[in-house]
Each structure stands twice: as C-alpha cells, then as structure tokens.
N, C-alpha and C positions, 0 to 999 in steps of 0.2 A: 607598326613600329618603324621608327626612323633612326638610322644609325648616325652617330655624331660625325661631323666633319673634322678635318685636321687643321690645326692652327697654321697660319701662313709661314711662321718661323719654326716649324716643327723640328728641323734638324738642329738648329741652334739651341732650341729649348731642351732637347734631349741631351745634347752635349753638356749643357750646364747642369742638368739633373745628374748625369753620370759622374761628373766631377765632384759633386757633393757626396757621393757614395752613400746614399740613404736607402737605396733599393735593397731588398732582401734583409733589411735590418728590422728587428722587432724587440718588444719588451724593453723599450726605452722609457724610463719613468718620467722623463721631462715631457714627453708627448702623451703618455698614458694618463698622466694627471689631468691634462687638458680635456681629453675625450671623456673621462669620468665626470669632470666638472660640467662639461657641456651637456652631457646626458641628463644630469640632475637639474641643471639650470633651465633647460627647455622641457623637462619632463617628457622625454622621448625614450623609446626602448633601445635606440641605436645612435651612437655618435662615432664618427670616423675621421681620421686624417689620411687622405689618399694621395698617392703619387701616380701619375700617368706615364707609364713606360710605353714603348713602341706598340706593343700588342696586348698589354695587360694593365690592370690597375692593381698596384701594390698598396695594401693597407698598412701604412707605417704604424698607426695606432688605431685600435678599435675597442669600443666598449659596447657590449650587447650582441656581438656577432663573433663567431669563431674563425671564419674564413680569412686567409691571409691575402689572397689575390683572386681577381675575377677577370674575365675577358674585357678588354677595353671597349669593344663595340657594344657591350651591354651596360656599360657604366653610365650612370647619371652624371658623374663627375666629369666625364669626357665632354658632355654638353656644357657643363658649368664653366669650364676653363675658357670657353669661347665667349663668355659674357663679361660685361663690366659689372662689378658689384655682386650682390647676392642673387643667385639663381633659385627661383622658387617654383615648385610644382605642388599646388595645393591639393590636387586630386589626380593621381596618375591614371585612373580609369577613364577620366574625362579628357585626357591629353593623348592625341594620336601618336605622339613620339614615344610614349611609354606604355600605353594600355595593353600591348601584347608582349611586353618585356617579361622574360621568365622570372625575374625577381619581383615582378608585380603579380603575375598569375600563380606564382609558387613562392616558396620561402626565399627571403624573409617577409614576403607579403607587403612590399612597399606601397603605401597609399599617399604618403606625403614625403617631400624631399625639399631641403633647403641647403644649398652649398655655396661657400664663398671661396674663390680662387686664392691661393697662397703663393707668394713669389719668393724666389731665391734672392740673395743679396745683389746679384747682377740684374735683377728685374725679370728674369725668366720665370714663367709660371710652372711650378712643380706639380700642383694638384689642387686639392681643396681641403677645407675642413667642412664637414657636412653633418646634418642631423636627419634622421629618418623616423617616421611614425607609421604605424599599421592602420591608421585611420586618417581620413581627410581632415584638414584643419586650416584655419586662417593663420596668417603670420603678420604680426603688427610691425609698425615702424620701429618701435622700441626693441622688439626681438631682432629685427634686421640689424640695428645698431649694435646689439649685443653680440651677434654672430660676427659682425665686422671686427669687434674688439677681440674676439677669440682668434680670428685670422691674423690680426696684428701681432698677437702674442706668439703664434706659430712662427711668423716671419722673424720675430725677435730671436727665437730659439735657433732658426736657420742661420741668422747672422752670427750668433755666438759660436755655433759650430764652425762656420766658415772662418771666423777670425782666429779660432784655435788652430786651423789648418792652413792659414794663409800668411805669406810674408807681407808685412805692411808697406815696405818700400816699393816692391815691384808688383804686388798683386798676384804673384804666382803662388802655387802651393809651397808651403815650407816643408821641412823634412818629415814632419808628422803627417801632413797631407799627402806627401809623395808616397810614404809607406802605406798609408791607409788605402789609397786608390791604386797604387802601383802593385802592391802584393796581389790584389784581386786580378789585375790585368796580367801579371806575371803567371799566376796559376792557370788562367784561362788559355794563355798562349802555349804553355807547356802541355796542358791537357789536350789541346787540339793539334799539337805538334807543328805549330807555326813558327817560322823563323822570326827572330827578334834580336835586338841588340840593346846594350846599355851603354850610354855615353856619359862621360864625366868631364866637366869643364872647370877650369880655374883661371881667373883673370890674373896674369902674372905680375903686372905692375901696379896693382891696386894699392898695396901698402905704400909704395913710393909716392903715388898720387895723393894719398891721404896725408902723408907726412909733409910733402912739399907744397901742395895746393889746398889742403884742407879737406875735412870730411864731406863738406857740401859738394865739392867737385868729385870726390870719390863716390858719393851716392849717385851722382849723375852718370858716372861711368857704369855702375852696377845696373841702373835703370835702362841705360842705352843697350847694354849687352843683353839684358833680360828681354827687352822689347824685340830685339832682332832675333833672338833665339826662339821666342814664342811665334814669330812670323814664319819660321821654318817648319812648324809642326803641322802634321796632317791629322785627320780624324783618328781619335783613339790613341794618338801619341800622348805621353804624359811627361811634363817637364816641371822642375822645381828648383827653387833656390834653397840650397842646403845650409847656407850661412856664409857670411863674408862675400867673397867673390867666387864661391863654388856652386856649381849647378849640375843637375843630372837630368838625363832624358831617357825614357824607356821608349824605344822606337820599334814599331811593328814593321818589319822589313817586307818590301814588295818590289815588283819590277820597277816601279817609279818612286819608291820610297826607301832606298837603301842607304847605308851609312855614307858612302861616298857622295851620293847626291845631296844628302843632308849637310855634310861638312862643306861641300862646295857652295851650297846656297848660303850657309852661315858666313863663310869666309868672304863671299862676294858682297854680302850686306855690310859686314864689318869694314871691308876695304872702302866701300862707298862712304861709310860714316867717317872714317879717317880722312878721306880725300876732301869731304865737304865741311868738316867740322871747324876748320881753321885753328884747331888746337896745336900747341907745340909738342904734343905727344900723341902716340898711337895707342889704341887699346890692344894690348898683347894678351893672348890666352893660350893655354895648353889643353890638351884633351887626352882621355884614355877611352878605349873601346873594348868591350867584351862582346863577341859575336855569339849569339844563341847559347844560353846556359846549358842546354842539353840536360843530362842527368847529374852534372857535376854540382849544381847549386840547388839547394832546397828552398831558398828564399831570395827575394829581391835584395835584401840587406847583405847577404853573403856575396851576391854577384856584384853589388856596388863596392864592397870592400876591395874586390879584386880589380875593378876598373880604376879605382883610386890608385892602387899600386902600379898598374900598367902606365897610367899617366905620369906618375913621378919617375918611373923607370925610363920613360921616353924623354923626360926633361933632363935626366942625368946623362942619357946617351948623347943628347945634343950638346 
C-alpha cells in the first residue's frame, strides 16, 4: 500500500476549504441528490462527495455507505486530488497503491474506483465526487465525461453557496458568511479557553465621499480598505464586510498576533494608501474592540453587538 502525497499548496487549499464551512455538515439535499443520481447512473453500490481535511476525509454526501469520515491516508480521494481529470482504478487488487488498503481487503470491499476532483470558487481543490464498485470494471470515455459533468454540478453548488456568503464588491465574507464560519471559530476558541478579540470597523467618511464624488469612488474606498484589512489577517482570523463601510474581524490573539499589532499594521497600510493615492481626501475609520468574550457572551453575534457599541462610544468620546 502506498500512502498519498500532499498537494504542494496544501495550506492554502485547507484555508479555502475551512472558509467554505462545509466540513462536519451532512444531510444536505442539494448534494445528496447528486450522489443518489450518480449511484443510479453508473449502476454502482456507492457514490460519494468527499472533502479532504488535514488528517481525515469527510463525506459531505454519500449514497450506499454509512460512514461519515475516514482517515485521509487510507483515502482513494487523497490520491485523486493530485491528478488532472478523472482518476480511475479499474482493479484495486492489481494496483500496488491499494491492494493492501483495509477498505479493499475489508468493508466496503472496494474493487473499482473512479473519482474526479472538485474545486471551490477560488480554484482550490476541496475533494472529489467518486463512485465505487465491489467488482473490477472498465470505464468508458462516455462514462468519464459523465463523471466530469457531475463534478461540474458539484462545483456549481459550491459557487452558489459561496455567493450566498460573499460580498460581491470586496470578495470578503458577508454578514451571513461571517456568522456561519465565525460562530464555529468562536465556539472552538471558547472551548479551548484561548484568548481572542472581536474588532469592528467603520469607514467614517464613506457617506461624504459617495455624496460628493459618487458611488464609484465610494466603492473604490470600500475595496481599498477591505484589501488592506485582509492583508493584516493571519491563519484562522476571520474578517467580513457587514454592509456599507462596516467590517468585523475575529482575531485569534497570540504573542505576535494581538490587537495592538493588528491595528498598527492596518493603520500603517492605510497611512501608506493615503500618502500615495494622490486623492484630496483620506480614508478615515473608527474601530471598537472587545477582548476575549469569556463567559459573558454566548454567541459571536452578541459579542459583535457590544463591539459596535464600544466603537460608537469611542467616536462620541473623541
């Protein structure tokens, strides 16, 4: 048995996967409909849409098997994401990579596998849609094209999900996307008793810029601020545009990633923008900070409400 290698862009791939918040989700009819149809179309006992996490394979949808996850190093799909196009194993017992795999020598008795990588909207590979048989079999060019069509449909569903959670102007998560991914991160940070902060930002002069210079210039200001805010993020930090000129950041504090360091980095970037832009205005913004919710907050939304209040109190004080 030969274990699968890691993609060269594994860290970036995982970050994209985590931002979509598809892991540990199940019973989604939009994907279950596809695996049921694939199972029938190819006349196989098992069809799966899999996602490759760091050490495991999560079965986002499955037809013909009950397992929700398996070790990544035993996964056929971990091999498939390294290939271009459809990855086919016509007879697992004749393939040294898989002949000793416990899923071949035991349940579900895999003897045939065909899987096609599926990509997220940013191009990162999330996993595969695959079909499995308990007998060796050929796989025709027509069947390859049909599996490619199924993969394209899965990617269309990923795009629809992403659009529902993304801000079209900046490409950042919108409020829905922020709460979907942020609440999960919030719960994990609290559970592991890790320090974290919630930051709230508002572009102060956006309304004036829109009124005096037009919405096109205002959109440019929003995109500029969003781009520089995003550049300040570290791994697992989550930022979003909540609407208008308002943004939020869930920051995992560490020795090199505290609030002061983040705010200094952002201010330095925005100072450079103002200095180099040649505009007759500066991009002014306010912020509010809530350090570590502790036991006071039961949800990210409640914490965000308070950071909003803190920011406006600070603006009144000034």
